[in-house]
C-alpha positions as CSV (number, residue, x, y, z in Angstrom):
1,M,20.6,47.5,-33.9
2,F,22.2,44.1,-34.5
3,S,20.9,41.1,-32.4
4,V,24.0,40.0,-30.5
5,D,24.9,36.6,-29.1
6,L,27.0,37.5,-26.0
7,D,29.6,34.9,-26.4
8,K,29.8,34.1,-30.1
9,Q,29.3,36.1,-33.3
10,S,28.3,34.8,-36.7
11,A,31.2,36.3,-38.7
12,P,33.7,33.8,-40.3
13,V,36.3,32.5,-38.0
14,V,39.9,32.7,-39.4
15,D,42.0,31.5,-36.5
16,N,40.7,28.9,-34.2
17,Q,43.7,28.9,-31.9
18,F,42.7,32.0,-29.9
19,S,38.9,31.1,-29.7
20,Q,39.9,27.6,-28.4
21,Q,42.3,29.0,-25.8
22,V,39.6,31.3,-24.7
23,D,37.1,28.4,-24.5
24,R,39.4,26.4,-22.4
25,T,40.2,29.0,-20.0
26,V,36.5,30.1,-19.7
27,G,35.8,26.4,-18.9
28,E,38.4,26.2,-16.3
29,V,37.4,29.4,-14.5
30,S,33.8,28.3,-14.7
31,K,34.6,25.4,-12.4
32,A,34.9,28.0,-9.7
33,L,32.5,30.8,-10.7
34,L,29.4,29.0,-11.8
35,G,27.2,30.2,-14.4
36,K,29.0,33.5,-15.3
37,G,30.7,32.5,-18.6
38,H,30.0,35.9,-20.3
39,Q,31.5,37.9,-17.4
40,I,34.6,35.6,-17.3
41,R,35.0,36.3,-21.1
42,L,34.8,40.1,-20.5
43,A,37.4,39.8,-17.7
44,L,39.7,37.9,-20.1
45,C,39.1,40.5,-22.7
46,C,40.0,43.2,-20.2
47,L,43.3,41.4,-19.3
48,F,44.2,40.7,-22.9
49,S,43.6,44.4,-23.8
50,G,46.2,45.4,-21.3
51,G,43.6,47.1,-19.1
52,H,42.3,46.9,-15.5
53,L,39.0,45.8,-14.2
54,L,36.7,47.2,-11.7
55,I,33.8,44.8,-10.2
56,E,31.0,46.6,-8.4
57,D,28.7,44.3,-6.6
58,L,27.3,43.3,-3.1
59,P,29.6,41.2,-0.8
60,G,29.7,37.5,-1.4
61,M,28.9,37.6,-5.1
62,G,32.2,35.9,-6.3
63,K,34.4,38.8,-7.0
64,T,37.4,37.2,-5.0
65,T,36.7,33.8,-6.5
66,L,36.9,35.3,-10.0
67,S,40.3,36.9,-9.5
68,Y,41.8,33.8,-7.8
69,A,40.5,31.4,-10.4
70,L,41.8,33.6,-13.3
71,A,45.3,33.8,-11.6
72,K,45.3,30.0,-11.4
73,A,44.0,29.4,-15.1
74,M,47.0,31.6,-16.3
75,G,49.7,30.8,-13.9
76,L,50.0,34.4,-12.6
77,E,51.5,35.4,-9.4
78,Y,48.6,36.6,-7.3
79,T,48.2,39.0,-4.3
80,R,45.2,40.3,-2.6
81,I,45.1,43.7,-0.9
82,Q,42.3,44.3,1.7
83,F,41.6,48.0,1.5
84,T,40.6,49.6,4.9
85,S,40.2,53.2,6.0
86,D,43.5,53.0,7.8
87,L,45.5,51.7,4.8
88,L,48.5,53.8,3.7
89,P,50.1,54.2,0.3
90,A,53.4,52.6,1.6
91,D,51.3,49.5,2.5
92,I,50.7,49.0,-1.2
93,L,53.9,50.3,-2.8
94,G,56.4,49.2,-0.3
95,I,59.0,51.0,1.8
96,T,62.8,51.5,2.1
97,I,64.3,50.6,5.5
98,F,67.8,51.1,6.7
99,D,69.6,47.7,7.3
100,Q,72.1,48.0,10.0
101,N,74.0,44.9,9.0
102,S,74.8,46.0,5.5
103,G,74.7,49.7,6.3
104,Q,72.5,50.5,3.3
105,F,68.9,51.2,2.7
106,Q,66.9,48.3,1.3
107,F,63.7,48.4,-0.6
108,H,60.9,46.0,0.7
109,P,58.4,45.7,-2.1
110,G,54.7,46.0,-1.3
111,P,52.0,43.7,-2.6
112,I,51.6,45.8,-5.7
113,F,54.6,43.9,-7.2
114,S,52.6,41.0,-8.5
115,Q,51.1,40.0,-11.8
116,L,47.5,39.9,-10.8
117,V,46.5,42.2,-8.0
118,L,43.0,42.0,-6.3
119,A,42.3,45.4,-4.8
120,D,39.5,44.3,-2.5
121,E,37.0,46.9,-1.6
122,I,38.9,49.9,-3.0
123,N,36.2,52.4,-2.1
124,R,36.7,51.5,1.7
125,T,40.0,53.2,1.8
126,T,40.9,57.0,1.7
127,P,41.3,59.0,-1.7
128,K,45.0,59.4,-1.0
129,T,45.7,55.5,-0.9
130,Q,43.2,55.0,-3.8
131,S,45.4,57.5,-5.9
132,A,48.6,55.6,-5.0
133,L,47.1,52.4,-6.5
134,L,45.6,54.0,-9.7
135,E,49.0,55.9,-10.3
136,A,50.7,52.4,-10.4
137,M,48.0,51.2,-12.7
138,E,48.4,54.0,-15.1
139,E,52.2,54.2,-15.1
140,R,53.0,50.4,-14.7
141,Q,55.8,51.6,-12.3
142,V,56.1,53.0,-8.7
143,T,58.4,55.7,-7.4
144,V,59.6,55.2,-3.8
145,E,62.2,57.4,-2.1
146,G,63.0,58.9,-5.5
147,E,63.6,55.7,-7.2
148,T,61.5,54.3,-9.9
149,R,60.6,50.6,-10.0
150,V,59.0,48.8,-12.8
151,L,56.1,46.5,-12.2
152,P,55.9,42.9,-13.6
153,E,54.4,41.9,-16.8
154,P,51.7,41.2,-17.3
155,F,50.2,43.5,-14.6
156,F,46.6,43.3,-14.1
157,V,44.6,44.9,-11.3
158,I,41.0,43.7,-10.4
159,A,39.5,46.2,-8.1
160,T,36.2,45.4,-6.2
161,Q,33.9,48.0,-5.1
162,N,30.8,47.8,-2.9
163,P,27.8,49.8,-3.9
164,V,28.2,53.4,-2.7
165,T,25.0,53.0,-0.8
166,L,26.7,50.8,1.8
167,A,28.2,52.4,4.9
168,G,31.8,53.5,5.2
169,T,32.6,54.0,1.5
170,Y,34.7,56.6,-0.5
171,P,33.3,56.7,-4.0
172,L,35.8,56.9,-6.8
173,P,35.6,60.2,-8.7
174,E,34.9,60.1,-12.6
175,S,38.6,60.8,-13.4
176,Q,39.7,57.6,-11.5
177,L,36.7,55.4,-12.8
178,D,38.0,56.4,-16.4
179,R,41.2,54.6,-15.7
180,F,39.5,51.3,-15.6
181,L,38.9,49.7,-18.9
182,M,35.9,47.9,-17.9
183,R,33.4,47.6,-15.1
184,L,31.5,44.6,-14.3
185,R,28.7,43.3,-12.2
186,L,28.5,39.6,-11.5
187,G,24.9,39.5,-10.1
188,Y,23.0,36.6,-8.4
189,P,23.7,33.2,-9.7
190,D,20.9,31.5,-11.8
191,Q,18.8,28.7,-10.1
192,R,20.9,25.8,-11.4
193,A,24.2,27.4,-10.5
194,E,23.1,28.3,-7.0
195,R,21.9,24.6,-6.5
196,E,25.5,23.5,-7.4
197,L,26.9,26.0,-5.0
198,L,24.6,24.5,-2.1
199,E,25.5,21.0,-2.9
200,M,29.3,21.9,-2.3
201,N,31.1,21.8,1.0
202,T,32.7,25.3,0.2
203,E,33.2,27.3,-2.8
204,W,36.9,27.0,-2.5
205,D,36.6,23.1,-3.3
206,K,35.9,24.2,-6.8
207,V,38.6,27.0,-7.0
208,E,41.2,24.3,-6.2
209,E,40.0,22.3,-9.2
210,V,41.0,25.2,-11.7
211,S,43.9,24.1,-13.7
212,Q,46.4,26.2,-15.6
213,C,45.6,26.3,-19.3
214,L,47.4,29.6,-20.4
215,S,50.9,30.9,-19.7
216,T,52.3,34.4,-19.4
217,A,53.7,34.0,-22.9
218,D,50.1,33.3,-24.2
219,V,48.9,36.4,-22.5
220,A,51.6,38.5,-24.2
221,N,50.7,36.9,-27.6
222,F,47.1,37.7,-27.0
223,R,48.0,41.4,-26.3
224,K,50.4,41.6,-29.2
225,R,47.9,40.0,-31.8
226,S,44.9,42.0,-30.6
227,A,46.6,45.2,-31.4
228,E,47.0,43.9,-35.0
229,V,43.2,43.2,-35.5
230,N,42.0,45.2,-38.4
231,A,39.2,47.8,-38.0
232,S,37.6,49.0,-41.3
233,P,36.9,52.7,-42.0
234,A,33.1,51.9,-41.8
235,L,33.7,50.3,-38.4
236,L,35.6,53.3,-37.2
237,D,32.7,55.5,-38.5
238,Y,30.3,53.5,-36.3
239,V,32.6,54.0,-33.2
240,Q,32.8,57.8,-33.9
241,R,29.0,58.0,-34.2
242,L,28.6,56.3,-30.8
243,V,31.2,58.7,-29.3
244,A,29.6,61.8,-30.8
245,Y,26.2,60.8,-29.6
246,T,27.4,61.0,-26.0
247,R,28.9,64.3,-26.7
248,G,26.1,65.9,-28.5
249,K,23.0,65.1,-26.4
250,D,22.0,67.4,-23.7
251,D,20.8,64.8,-21.5
252,F,24.4,63.3,-21.1
253,H,26.2,65.0,-18.3
254,Y,29.3,64.6,-20.3
255,G,30.5,62.7,-23.3
256,L,33.0,59.8,-23.7
257,S,36.6,61.0,-23.4
258,P,39.3,60.2,-25.9
259,R,40.5,57.5,-23.4
260,G,37.0,56.0,-23.4
261,S,36.8,55.8,-27.2
262,L,40.3,54.1,-27.4
263,A,39.2,51.8,-24.7
264,M,36.2,50.7,-26.8
265,M,38.4,50.1,-29.8
266,R,40.9,48.0,-27.8
267,A,38.3,45.9,-26.2
268,A,36.5,45.4,-29.5
269,K,39.6,44.2,-31.2
270,T,40.4,41.8,-28.4
271,W,36.9,40.4,-28.5
272,A,37.2,39.9,-32.3
273,L,40.4,37.9,-31.6
274,M,38.9,36.0,-28.9
275,C,36.3,34.9,-31.4
276,G,39.0,33.8,-33.7
277,R,38.8,36.8,-36.2
278,D,41.2,39.2,-37.5
279,H,38.9,42.0,-38.1
280,V,36.2,43.8,-35.9
281,V,32.5,43.6,-36.7
282,P,29.8,45.8,-35.2
283,E,28.6,43.1,-32.9
284,D,32.1,43.1,-31.3
285,V,31.6,46.8,-30.3
286,Q,28.1,46.1,-29.1
287,V,29.0,43.3,-26.8
288,I,31.7,45.1,-25.0
289,L,30.0,48.5,-25.0
290,P,28.2,48.2,-21.5
291,A,31.3,47.0,-19.8
292,V,33.6,49.7,-21.3
293,V,31.4,52.7,-21.3
294,E,28.7,52.4,-18.6
295,H,30.9,53.7,-15.8
296,R,32.0,56.6,-18.0
297,L,28.5,57.9,-18.7
298,R,26.1,59.8,-16.5
299,A,22.8,61.5,-17.4
300,A,22.6,65.3,-16.9
301,T,19.8,64.9,-14.3
302,D,21.5,62.2,-12.3
303,E,23.2,63.1,-9.0
304,D,24.5,59.6,-8.1
305,G,25.9,58.4,-11.3
306,H,23.7,55.3,-11.5
307,T,22.2,55.9,-15.0
308,G,25.0,54.6,-17.2
309,G,23.2,51.5,-18.0
310,S,20.1,53.1,-19.5
311,L,22.3,55.5,-21.5
312,V,24.3,52.5,-23.0
313,Q,20.9,51.2,-24.1
314,R,20.1,54.3,-25.8
315,L,23.5,54.1,-27.7
316,L,22.8,50.7,-28.8
317,S,19.1,51.4,-30.0
318,E,19.6,54.9,-31.5
319,V,22.9,55.0,-33.1
320,D,22.8,53.4,-36.6
321,V,25.4,50.7,-37.5
322,I,25.5,52.0,-41.1
323,S,25.3,55.7,-41.9
């Protein structure tokens, strides 16, 4: 197993433009979310890869702050949806209402029609409403009253989820978890970051200091260029060995799906580009691996799905980089 620096790798940098843009964006978002540079980089990687992000953590850990700061740093139209047990699919997608003045039906778009959507506490709403959001995420469009409407670009959903041990939650099934490119946990701040928080009046003072440093054109360019990053046959062999390990061991409840292996490659290519390289190295795969596959794995003896982290560590330690 390689020894990995979470933010930078030692492979030669070939294009400083992208790494500099990432550094500036991380610096801006870090004004609001203190001491979480690596998590911010992973969130950017998820966005630039064209995926969606699930953040699972206790209330009050900065999930909403991260989403709003990312929207500000990239100039994205931002909407927050508070998921509750009585929320209906129409409350997300929108509804068609008859207008007596015009004599026609008019569509009133829901909050899903935004570039960055925060789906707050997604596991506090019913499975029917969860499915409406996840269908929009997958199809990048919604169908209401038989008419299909395309969602804006870029379209990025950050869903937050409370631990299933808390009261009043509807856990997402594996098939829906698999639709999120990444899952992150922010965790408690370190001592220095928490001291800075305590010295503030409110955390939103720092959020308002975040300035835009990327545009939607920059995001589109990241997505285009990340797809062009090269992955050598040897690198693809390593990824296939990782996937095969999850499918061939009896202590895995199930192996990674093809969607999971594709997600791994998309995220690794984007991470390489964010580091200024036009090719993927094994460290890129290892850095993004926990966020991409942990929520897709479960031990055969686990009933609650909490062992993904330990399974990822086995992948990193037991699968050889070179065959």
